C-alpha positions in Angstrom: 4.3 -58.9 -41.4 3.6 -58.3 -37.7 3.0 -54.7 -36.7 5.2 -54.2 -33.6 4.6 -50.5 -33.2 1.8 -50.9 -30.6 3.8 -53.6 -28.7 7.1 -51.6 -28.4 8.6 -51.8 -24.9 9.5 -48.6 -23.2 13.1 -47.7 -23.4 15.3 -48.4 -20.3 16.3 -45.3 -18.5 19.9 -44.4 -19.0 20.4 -44.1 -15.2 18.6 -46.5 -13.0 17.4 -45.3 -9.6 17.2 -47.4 -6.4 13.4 -47.1 -5.8 13.7 -48.9 -2.5 15.0 -45.6 -0.9 13.5 -42.1 -0.9 15.0 -39.7 -3.4 15.5 -37.1 -0.7 17.7 -38.0 2.3 15.8 -37.0 5.4 18.8 -36.9 7.7 20.8 -34.7 5.2 17.7 -32.5 4.6 17.1 -32.0 8.3 20.7 -31.1 8.9 20.5 -28.5 6.2 17.3 -27.1 7.6 18.8 -26.8 11.1 21.8 -24.8 9.7 19.5 -22.7 7.5 17.4 -21.8 10.5 20.4 -20.7 12.4 21.2 -18.3 9.6 17.6 -17.0 9.5 17.5 -16.5 13.2 20.8 -14.7 13.3 20.6 -12.6 10.2 16.9 -11.8 10.1 15.5 -12.1 13.6 18.6 -11.0 15.6 20.6 -8.6 13.4 17.5 -7.7 11.4 15.7 -6.2 14.5 18.8 -4.6 16.0 19.1 -0.9 15.6 22.9 -1.3 15.5 22.5 -3.1 12.2 21.3 -1.7 8.9 17.7 -1.8 7.6 19.1 -2.6 4.1 22.4 -3.2 2.3 21.9 -1.3 -0.9 23.4 -2.7 -4.1 22.9 -1.6 -7.7 20.8 -4.2 -9.6 23.6 -5.6 -11.7 26.0 -5.8 -8.7 23.3 -7.6 -6.7 22.5 -10.1 -9.4 26.2 -10.9 -9.6 26.6 -11.2 -5.9 23.7 -13.6 -5.6 24.7 -15.7 -8.7 21.0 -16.0 -9.7 21.6 -18.3 -12.7 20.0 -21.8 -12.5 22.1 -24.7 -13.7 21.7 -28.4 -14.5 23.9 -29.7 -11.7 23.1 -28.8 -8.1 25.5 -27.2 -5.7 27.0 -28.6 -2.5 25.1 -28.0 0.7 27.7 -25.5 2.1 27.3 -23.4 -1.0 23.5 -23.5 -0.8 23.7 -22.3 2.9 25.8 -19.4 1.7 22.9 -18.6 -0.7 20.6 -18.5 2.3 23.0 -16.1 4.1 23.3 -13.9 1.0 19.6 -13.6 0.5 19.1 -12.7 4.2 22.0 -10.2 4.1 20.9 -8.3 1.0 17.1 -8.3 1.7 15.4 -5.3 3.3 14.9 -6.0 7.0 11.2 -5.2 7.3 11.1 -6.3 11.0 13.6 -3.6 11.8 12.3 -0.9 14.2 13.4 1.8 11.7 11.6 0.3 8.7 8.8 2.9 8.3 8.4 2.5 4.6 5.2 0.5 4.2 2.0 -0.4 6.1 3.5 -3.7 7.2 6.6 -4.3 9.3 7.8 -5.5 12.7 7.5 -9.1 13.8 5.3 -11.1 16.2 7.1 -14.3 17.2 3.9 -16.2 17.8 2.6 -15.4 14.4 6.0 -16.2 12.9 5.8 -19.7 14.6 2.5 -20.1 12.9 4.0 -19.1 9.5 6.8 -21.7 10.0 4.3 -24.4 11.0 1.9 -23.7 8.1 4.8 -23.9 5.6 6.1 -27.1 7.1 2.6 -28.7 7.0 2.2 -27.5 3.3 -1.6 -27.7 3.6 -4.1 -26.8 0.9 -7.2 -25.2 2.5 -10.0 -26.5 0.4 -11.5 -29.7 2.0 -11.9 -31.0 5.5 -10.3 -34.3 4.6 -6.9 -32.7 3.9 -7.2 -29.6 6.2 -9.4 -30.6 9.2 -7.6 -28.4 11.7 -7.5 -25.3 9.5 -11.1 -25.5 8.2 -12.3 -25.3 11.8 -9.7 -22.7 12.7 -10.5 -20.4 9.8 -14.2 -20.5 10.7 -13.4 -19.6 14.3 -11.1 -16.7 13.3 -13.6 -15.3 10.8 -16.3 -15.5 13.5 -14.1 -13.5 15.9 -13.4 -10.9 13.3 -17.1 -10.6 12.3 -18.0 -10.0 16.0 -15.5 -7.1 16.1 -17.3 -5.6 13.1 -20.6 -6.1 14.8 -22.1 -9.1 13.0 -23.4 -12.1 15.0 -23.6 -14.1 11.7 -22.1 -14.0 8.3 -19.4 -15.5 6.1 -15.9 -14.7 5.0 -12.7 -15.9 3.4 -8.9 -15.4 3.8 -7.7 -13.9 0.5 -4.2 -13.4 -1.1 -4.1 -9.7 -0.3 -6.4 -6.8 0.3 -6.7 -6.0 -3.5 -8.2 -9.5 -4.0 -10.6 -9.0 -1.1 -11.8 -5.8 -2.7 -12.2 -7.6 -6.1 -14.2 -10.4 -4.4 -16.6 -7.8 -3.0 -17.1 -6.2 -6.4 -17.8 -9.6 -8.0 -20.2 -10.6 -5.2 -22.1 -7.3 -5.4 -22.5 -7.7 -9.2 -23.6 -11.4 -8.8 -26.2 -10.5 -6.2 -27.7 -7.9 -8.5 -27.3 -10.0 -11.8 -26.9 -13.7 -10.9 -27.0 -14.7 -14.6 -23.6 -13.1 -15.1 -22.0 -16.3 -13.8 -23.3 -18.4 -16.6 -24.2 -15.9 -19.4 -21.3 -13.5 -19.0 -21.2 -9.7 -19.7 -23.0 -9.5 -23.0 -26.5 -9.0 -21.6 -25.5 -6.6 -18.7 -26.3 -2.9 -18.6 -23.6 -0.4 -18.0 -22.6 -0.9 -14.4 -21.0 1.8 -12.2 -18.9 1.7 -9.1 -18.4 4.6 -6.7 -15.3 5.3 -4.6 -13.4 8.3 -3.3 -10.4 9.9 -5.0 -8.3 8.6 -2.1 -9.3 5.0 -2.4 -6.9 2.2 -3.1 -6.0 1.5 -6.7 -7.4 -2.0 -6.5 -10.9 -0.6 -7.1 -9.7 0.5 -10.6 -7.9 -2.8 -11.1 -10.9 -4.7 -10.0 -13.2 -2.9 -12.4 -10.7 -3.6 -15.3 -10.3 -7.3 -14.2 -14.0 -8.0 -14.0 -14.9 -6.4 -17.3 -16.7 -3.4 -15.7 -14.2 -0.9 -17.1 -12.2 1.8 -15.3 -14.3 4.5 -17.0 -17.2 3.2 -15.0 -15.5 3.8 -11.7 -17.0 7.1 -10.6 -14.8 9.2 -8.3 -16.4 10.9 -5.4 -15.1 14.1 -3.9 -13.3 14.1 -0.5 -13.0 16.8 2.1 -9.7 18.3 3.3 -9.0 15.3 5.5 -9.4 12.9 2.5 -12.8 11.6 3.6 -15.6 10.8 1.1 -18.3 13.5 1.0 -21.6 11.6 1.3 -23.6 14.3 -0.4 -21.4 14.2 -3.5 -21.8 10.4 -3.5 -25.6 10.8 -3.5 -25.5 13.4 -6.4 -23.2 11.2 -8.5 -25.4 8.1 -8.0 -28.4 10.2 -9.2 -26.4 11.5 -12.2 -25.3 8.0 -13.1 -28.9 6.7 -13.1 -30.0 9.6 -15.2 -27.4 8.6 -17.8 -28.8 5.1 -18.1 -26.2 3.3 -16.0 -26.9 0.9 -13.1 -25.0 1.7 -9.9 -24.3 -1.4 -7.9 -21.4 -0.8 -5.5 -20.0 1.9 -3.2 -16.4 1.1 -2.0 -15.6 3.1 1.1 -12.2 3.4 2.7 -11.2 3.1 6.4 -7.6 4.1 6.6 -6.6 5.5 3.2 -3.1 4.7 2.0 -1.6 8.2 2.1 -3.7 10.3 4.5 -5.0 7.5 6.7 -8.5 8.9 6.2 -11.7 7.2 7.4 -14.8 7.7 5.3 -18.0 8.6 7.2 -19.6 5.1 7.1 -22.9 5.9 8.7 -23.7 8.7 6.3 -22.5 6.6 3.3 -24.7 3.7 4.6 -27.7 6.0 4.5 -27.0 6.8 0.8 -26.4 3.1 0.0 -29.7 2.1 1.6 -31.5 4.8 -0.2 -30.3 3.6 -3.6 -30.2 -0.1 -2.6 -26.4 -0.5 -3.3 -23.9 -2.9 -1.9 -21.7 -1.1 0.6 -18.1 -2.4 0.8 -15.5 -1.1 3.3 -11.9 -1.4 2.4 -10.4 -1.4 5.9 -7.2 -3.2 4.8 -5.2 -0.6 6.6 -7.5 0.8 9.2 -9.6 -2.2 10.2 -7.5 -3.0 13.2 -8.9 0.0 15.1 -11.9 -2.3 15.7 -10.0 -4.2 18.4 -9.4 -0.9 20.3 -12.2 0.5 22.5 -10.5 3.8 22.4 -10.3 4.1 18.6 -13.0 1.9 17.0 -15.2 5.0 16.8 -13.3 5.8 13.6 -15.3 3.1 11.9 -18.7 3.9 13.4 -21.4 2.5 11.1 -19.2 -0.4 9.7 -21.8 -2.9 10.9 -24.2 -1.5 8.2 -21.8 -2.5 5.4 -22.3 -5.6 3.3 -18.6 -6.5 3.2 -15.3 -5.5 4.8 -11.7 -6.1 3.7 -9.2 -6.2 6.6 -5.5 -7.0 6.6 -4.2 -8.1 10.0 -0.7 -8.4 8.5 -0.5 -4.6 8.6 -1.2 -3.0 12.0 -1.6 -6.2 14.0 1.7 -7.5 12.6 0.4 -11.0 11.8 2.9 -11.2 8.9 2.4 -11.4 5.2 0.0 -12.4 4.0 -3.0 -12.2 6.2 -5.9 -10.6 4.4 -9.6 -11.2 5.0 -12.9 -10.6 3.3 -15.8 -10.5 5.8 -19.5 -10.7 4.7 -22.8 -9.9 6.5 -24.4 -12.3 4.1 -25.9 -15.6 5.5 -27.3 -17.0 2.2 -24.0 -18.7 1.1 -23.4 -16.0 -1.5 -19.7 -16.7 -1.7 -20.3 -20.3 -2.7 -23.2 -19.6 -5.1 -21.1 -17.0 -6.9 -17.8 -18.9 -7.2 -18.6 -22.6 -7.1 -17.7 -25.0 -9.9 -18.7 -28.2 -8.0 -15.6 -30.2 -9.2 -16.5 -33.8 -8.5 -12.9 -34.9 -8.0 -12.7 -32.6 -4.9 -16.2 -31.8 -3.7 -18.0 -35.2 -3.7 -21.4 -35.0 -2.0 -21.3 -38.6 -0.7 -18.4 -38.2 1.6 -18.5 -39.7 5.1 -18.5 -36.2 6.8 -20.5 -33.0 6.5 -19.6 -31.7 3.1 -20.4 -28.1 4.2 -16.9 -28.3 5.7 -15.4 -28.4 2.2 -15.0 -24.7 1.9 -12.9 -24.6 -1.3 -15.7 -23.8 -3.6 -16.2 -20.4 -2.0 -12.9 -19.3 -3.4 -11.9 -18.5 -7.0 -8.6 -20.3 -6.1 -8.1 -24.0 -5.9 -4.8 -24.0 -4.1 -5.2 -21.7 -1.1 -2.5 -21.3 1.6 -3.3 -21.5 5.3 -3.2 -17.9 6.5 -5.4 -18.2 9.5 -2.9 -20.1 11.7 -0.5 -17.1 12.3 -3.4 -14.8 13.3 -5.0 -17.5 15.5 -1.8 -18.4 17.3 -1.0 -14.7 17.9 -4.5 -13.9 19.1 -4.4 -16.9 21.4 -1.1 -15.7 22.8 -1.9 -12.0 23.5 -5.7 -12.0 23.5 -7.9 -9.2 22.1 -6.6 -6.9 24.8 -3.0 -7.5 23.7 -4.0 -6.6 20.1 -5.8 -3.5 21.3 -2.6 -2.5 23.1 -0.7 -2.5 19.9 -3.2 -0.2 18.2 -3.3 2.2 21.1 0.5 2.3 21.4 0.7 3.2 17.7 -1.5 6.2 18.3 0.7 7.2 21.3 3.8 7.0 19.1 2.2 9.3 16.6 1.2 11.8 19.3 4.8 11.8 20.5 6.1 12.2 16.9 3.9 15.2 16.3 5.0 16.8 19.6 8.6 16.5 18.7 8.1 17.7 15.1 6.5 20.9 16.5 9.7 21.6 18.5 12.0 21.4 15.4 12.4 23.8 12.5 11.8 22.5 9.0 9.1 19.9 9.7 5.9 21.1 8.0 2.8 18.9 8.7 0.5 18.7 5.7 -2.6 18.0 7.8 -3.4 16.7 11.3 -3.7 12.9 11.1 -6.8 10.9 12.2 -4.7 7.8 12.1 -1.0 6.7 12.3 -0.1 8.2 8.9 2.0 11.3 9.4 2.6 13.3 6.2 5.1 16.1 6.2 7.5 18.2 4.2 11.1 18.6 5.4 12.2 22.0 4.4 16.0 22.4 4.5 17.4 25.6 6.1 18.3 27.1 2.6 14.6 26.9 1.6 12.8 28.1 4.7 10.6 31.1 4.3 10.7 30.7 0.5 7.7 28.4 -0.2 5.7 31.0 -2.0 6.6 30.8 -5.7 6.6 28.0 -8.2 10.4 27.7 -8.4 10.7 27.0 -4.7 8.0 24.4 -4.8 9.8 22.7 -7.6 13.0 22.6 -5.5 11.0 21.3 -2.5 9.7 18.5 -4.7 13.2 17.2 -5.1 14.1 17.1 -1.4 12.2 14.0 -0.4 13.6 11.8 -3.2 17.2 12.9 -2.5 16.8 12.2 1.3 15.3 8.9 0.4 18.2 7.9 -1.8 20.7 8.9 0.8 18.9 7.0 3.6 18.6 3.8 1.5 22.2 3.9 0.4 23.4 4.4 4.0 20.9 1.8 5.2 19.9 3.6 8.4 16.1 3.6 7.9 13.4 3.6 5.3 10.4 5.8 4.9 8.1 6.5 1.9 7.3 9.7 0.0 4.8 10.7 -2.7 3.0 13.6 -4.2 -0.8 14.0 -3.8 -2.9 16.2 -6.0 -1.3 19.7 -6.1 1.0 18.9 -3.2 4.6 18.1 -4.2 6.6 15.2 -2.8 6.2 14.8 0.9 7.2 12.1 3.4 4.6 9.7 4.8 5.8 7.9 7.9 3.7 5.1 9.4 4.5 4.3 13.1 2.9 1.1 14.3 5.4 -1.7 14.8 5.4 -3.0 18.4 9.2 -3.0 18.2 9.4 0.8 17.9 10.3 2.9 20.9 10.5 6.7 21.4 14.2 6.4 20.8 13.5 5.2 17.2 11.1 8.1 16.7 13.8 10.6 17.9 16.3 8.9 15.6 13.9 9.2 12.7 13.7 13.0 13.1 17.4 13.3 13.7 18.2 11.3 10.6 15.9 13.3 8.3 17.7 16.5 9.5 21.2 14.9 9.0 20.4 13.7 5.5 18.6 16.9 4.3 20.1 19.9 6.1 22.7 20.6 3.3 20.1 20.7 0.5 
């Protein structure tokens, strides 16, 4: 009997498609896109930057989920209904470009950078080989070169990364690989106990990186800071010596230029002396503060940065390049990035291509798919120049000076410390609590003020600003003023609104 199993014909599809036409109708799609862009421009870029409109439309989670109708179904919706979805998403999202969004270390909008973001999304390019991303391979190299020159390096390497946390983790991995290159092939089993050193005010990504890379959070040694939140180099030196005496192997010091809360800048020159003394990799997390390097007036805050081995910098923050735009810069000229991360996949990185295969940069990254993040920064930089970028930084410092002057004229605003940067940290003390900050009960009451004011402002939608405790200091506000859309009128409104929302507490 003939065995027909191996010759069985494939079943006919239940619904035949006309393969002579594309599945997506270009005319219909472009019409939808035009209408969607009208909504985006109106709701996000017009209303979302207008002080006469709200920063946010607060809804409770269950109500919001119901309004958005988030459930996914088998059958698609008509175009007019999908356009309504676009409008709803825009309406109920926080308007981070609004001049009164002071909540995070990103915000505002640069329209040149935004055009770059639209263009990179439309092109849908994967930045790993020259053959598929010729424009952006060359562009990324040029942008990295320009940033390295601002650091003070004539040569080096670098990579655009998906966020500052990833940049910091890259630095940690590179530092370990440089000291123990066998870790790439042999793993952790034959390594000694390794230790990382960072300040108590550093970003939490140092802890996460140590956990992610198998170093362990217990091996992140916390260095003391002074009253301004800056790492104390002498304590760093002592802790490195202690770690060595306990049999560990120190390999990385992670400094901070622009800490998240206080905006502190570690003394890089003094830390570099310690790193050179102990032959340790020096990394500078300048995700927040790195943009002072474009300003002749304020770059002194990062004096000594050129002595570092690596720098993390997020132009999507103070320079307003738009999320995400995060960079790791390296002083290394030995192709360390590629040696550490390459897997030499022959289906991508063939060595017999018809062009210079050094232009295939994808093997430097732990990612395969990597978005084009250089275009928005390049287009913005081309439009305003380095001087225009410096003007943004200098203007932010002027806004902070004005804010501090106005706070001094008003009762109830208590500055925690004089800022070095654009982070202004303060308590608002309501009239009923003034002069009563001496005992524990009053501090406990004061700790509740910022959360209540924050709830009121979010639910009214007038503005957004963050708060947090720090050490023994109860909840306080941290306002960051840097958006190029902010004016003195917005700063005055900020102070007035804090008073309006908190005076009855």
